[in-house]
C-alpha positions as CSV (number, residue, x, y, z in Angstrom):
1,M,0.0,0.0,0.0
2,R,3.1,2.2,0.2
3,A,3.1,2.8,-3.6
4,G,-0.6,3.8,-3.5
5,E,0.1,6.2,-0.6
6,R,3.0,7.8,-2.5
7,I,0.9,8.5,-5.6
8,H,-2.0,9.7,-3.4
9,T,0.3,12.3,-1.8
10,E,1.7,13.5,-5.1
11,I,-1.7,13.8,-6.7
12,D,-3.2,15.3,-3.6
13,I,-1.3,18.5,-4.5
14,D,-3.3,18.7,-7.7
15,G,-6.6,18.0,-6.0
16,S,-8.5,17.4,-9.3
17,A,-6.3,14.5,-10.2
18,V,-6.6,13.0,-6.7
19,E,-10.2,11.9,-7.6
20,R,-9.1,10.2,-10.8
21,I,-6.3,8.4,-9.0
22,R,-8.7,7.2,-6.3
23,H,-10.9,5.6,-8.9
24,A,-7.9,3.9,-10.5
25,C,-6.5,2.8,-7.1
26,Y,-9.8,1.7,-5.4
27,G,-12.0,1.2,-8.4
28,D,-15.0,1.3,-6.2
29,D,-16.7,4.7,-6.7
30,E,-19.4,4.1,-4.1
31,Q,-17.1,2.7,-1.5
32,Q,-14.5,5.4,-2.3
33,E,-17.1,8.1,-1.8
34,H,-18.0,6.7,1.6
35,R,-14.4,6.4,2.7
36,Y,-13.6,9.9,1.4
37,P,-16.5,12.3,1.9
38,S,-14.9,15.0,-0.3
39,R,-11.8,16.4,1.4
40,E,-12.6,19.8,-0.2
41,Q,-15.5,20.1,2.2
42,N,-13.2,20.1,5.1
43,K,-11.0,22.8,3.5
44,P,-11.4,26.2,5.2
């Protein structure tokens, strides 16, 4: 899971790409959404 975390961090900077990577890494859109309730919402 280290490789996935590394990509997640690099893409996290983009923000927009982070969603695309999530779909490719997890593949489960529904589960992914439940696990990550939009990080942007937590943004100040």
